[in-house]
C-alpha positions in Angstrom: 0.0 0.0 0.0 1.4 3.4 -1.0 0.6 6.8 0.4 -0.6 9.5 -1.9 1.4 12.4 -0.3 3.6 13.2 2.6 3.3 15.4 5.7 6.5 17.2 6.5 5.7 17.4 10.2 3.4 15.1 12.2 2.9 14.3 15.8 1.3 11.4 17.7 -1.1 12.2 20.6 -1.9 9.5 23.1 -0.4 6.1 23.5 2.5 5.0 21.3 0.6 1.7 20.8 -3.1 1.2 19.8 -5.1 4.2 21.2 -2.9 7.0 20.0 -3.3 8.8 16.7 -1.1 10.8 14.4 -1.9 14.3 13.3 -0.4 16.2 10.4 1.0 19.3 11.9 2.3 21.0 8.7 1.0 24.2 7.1 -2.8 24.7 7.3 -3.3 21.3 9.0 -1.7 22.3 12.3 -4.3 22.7 15.0 -4.4 26.2 16.5 -3.9 26.1 20.2 -7.0 27.0 22.2 -9.3 27.1 19.2 -9.1 23.6 17.6 -12.0 21.2 17.3 -11.7 17.4 17.2 -14.3 14.7 16.7 -13.2 11.4 18.3 -15.4 8.4 17.7 -14.6 5.1 19.4 -13.1 5.4 22.9 -13.2 1.9 24.3 -12.3 3.4 27.7 -8.9 4.7 26.3 -8.9 8.4 26.6 -5.2 8.9 25.9 -5.7 10.6 22.6 -8.5 12.8 23.8 -6.7 13.8 27.0 -3.5 14.6 25.2 -4.9 16.7 22.4 -7.2 18.7 24.7 -4.5 19.2 27.4 -1.5 20.0 25.2 -3.3 22.0 22.5 -6.4 23.2 24.2 -8.6 21.5 21.6 -12.3 21.0 22.3 -12.9 17.3 21.8 -16.3 15.7 21.0 -16.0 12.1 22.0 -18.5 9.3 21.1 -18.9 5.7 22.0 -22.1 3.8 22.7 -20.3 0.6 23.7 -18.8 1.6 27.1 -21.9 2.0 29.1 -21.5 5.6 30.0 -24.1 8.4 29.7 -23.4 11.8 28.2 -21.1 13.7 30.4 -18.2 16.1 30.5 -15.1 14.0 30.8 -12.7 16.9 31.4 -12.5 20.7 30.9 -12.4 20.4 27.1 -13.7 16.9 26.4 -17.4 16.2 26.1 -18.6 12.6 25.8 -21.8 11.4 24.0 -23.3 8.0 24.3 -23.8 7.8 20.5 -22.1 5.7 17.7 -21.2 6.5 14.2 -22.9 4.7 11.3 -24.3 5.1 7.8 -27.8 6.0 9.0 -29.5 7.4 12.0 -31.2 5.0 14.4 -32.4 5.3 18.0 -31.5 1.7 18.7 -29.5 -0.6 16.5 -29.3 -4.4 16.9 -27.1 -3.9 19.9 -29.4 -1.3 21.5 -27.1 1.7 20.7 -28.1 5.1 19.4 -26.4 5.7 16.1 -25.9 8.8 13.9 -24.2 9.8 10.7 -21.4 12.4 10.9 -23.7 14.9 9.3 -26.3 14.4 12.0 -23.7 14.8 14.7 -22.6 18.1 13.2 -26.2 19.3 13.2 -26.8 18.1 16.8 -23.7 19.9 18.1 -24.2 23.0 15.9 -21.0 22.4 14.0 -22.4 22.5 10.4 -20.0 24.6 8.3 -17.6 25.0 11.2 -14.0 24.0 10.5 -13.1 20.7 12.2 -9.4 20.1 12.6 -9.8 16.3 12.7 -12.3 13.5 12.7 -10.9 10.2 13.9 -13.0 7.0 14.1 -12.5 3.4 15.1 -15.9 2.0 14.8 -15.4 -1.8 14.2 -16.7 -2.4 10.7 -19.1 0.6 10.6 -16.4 2.7 8.9 -17.5 1.8 5.4 -21.1 2.7 5.8 -20.1 5.8 7.8 -17.8 7.0 5.0 -20.4 6.4 2.4 -22.8 8.6 4.4 -20.2 11.3 4.8 -19.7 11.4 1.1 -23.4 11.4 0.3 -24.1 14.1 2.9 -21.1 16.1 1.7 -20.1 17.0 5.2 -16.3 16.7 4.9 -15.8 20.0 3.1 -14.8 21.8 6.4 -12.8 18.8 7.8 -9.0 19.3 7.6 -8.0 15.7 8.2 -9.5 12.3 9.0 -8.1 9.2 10.5 -9.8 5.8 10.8 -9.2 2.1 11.2 -10.4 -0.1 8.4 -11.4 -3.7 8.6 -12.0 -6.0 5.5 -13.5 -9.1 6.9 -15.4 -10.3 3.9 -14.1 -12.1 0.9 -16.4 -11.5 -2.1 -15.5 -9.3 -5.1 -18.5 -7.1 -4.5 -17.5 -6.4 -0.9 -14.0 -5.2 -2.0 -15.4 -3.2 -4.8 -17.6 -1.4 -2.2 -14.7 -0.8 0.1 -12.6 0.6 -2.8 -15.4 2.9 -3.9 -15.5 4.5 -0.5 -11.8 5.2 -0.5 -12.0 6.4 -4.0 -14.8 8.7 -3.0 -12.6 10.3 -0.4 -9.9 10.9 -3.0 -12.5 12.4 -5.4 -13.5 14.8 -2.5 -9.9 16.0 -2.2 -8.6 13.7 0.5 -5.1 12.3 0.1 -3.6 9.5 2.3 -0.3 10.5 3.9 0.1 7.7 6.4 -1.0 4.1 7.0 -0.2 1.7 9.8 -0.8 -2.1 9.7 -1.9 -3.2 13.2 -2.7 -6.9 13.3 -4.9 -9.6 11.9 -8.1 -10.7 13.6 -9.9 -13.9 12.8 -13.7 -14.2 12.4 -16.0 -17.1 11.9 -19.3 -15.4 10.9 -20.6 -18.5 9.1 -18.3 -21.2 10.4 -15.7 -20.4 7.7 -12.3 -19.0 9.0 -11.6 -15.5 7.7 -8.8 -13.1 8.5 -9.5 -9.4 8.9 -6.5 -7.0 8.4 -6.7 -3.8 10.6 -5.1 -0.7 9.1 -5.1 2.8 10.5 -5.3 5.4 7.7 -4.7 9.2 7.8 -5.9 11.6 5.2 -5.6 15.3 4.7 -8.1 17.5 2.9 -6.0 19.0 0.1 -8.6 21.7 -0.5 -7.2 23.5 2.5 -4.0 24.0 0.6 -5.8 26.4 -1.5 -7.2 28.5 1.4 
């Protein structure tokens, strides 16, 4: 896998292992201290990224995760938590009993429509593909400087992989270029009794439209 571009200066916030995330800190992508805004989806009781970016840069962080059994609350001075998950459609209760929203719906709920978002990162365990499809359909990434997410490809049909490719191609068509990827590990799934391996890869993209600002 090759990256599309490079970032001359980046920094990792949070753990050096799984749980931390890289940000491109070059040019227009560097978050401005005290006025940056981050969306962080998928906490899994690991607040290292959220705590680091909010403490060291004074970013306001909107954190989401319906899987950890916590109600909406203010985690710290600049980190707000919401008991909501990210998906390709809105639902009050999915098959796991979780409230789910598209990114566009989250922006509307928190009054961030058309507001510049420094970063959206999401690790949503297989919901990334439908979530990206909804982002592209809703055209809500225009004001997002960079995105980072973990991908999973647990299926093995040609149609599945064409669908995955189309979402990544859609990001490129919208002006996003991948500057970093990190292979994490392989997980094994038996959804129908057949052994399948699922590669996990963290991907980081910058919105090249901001280079023209």
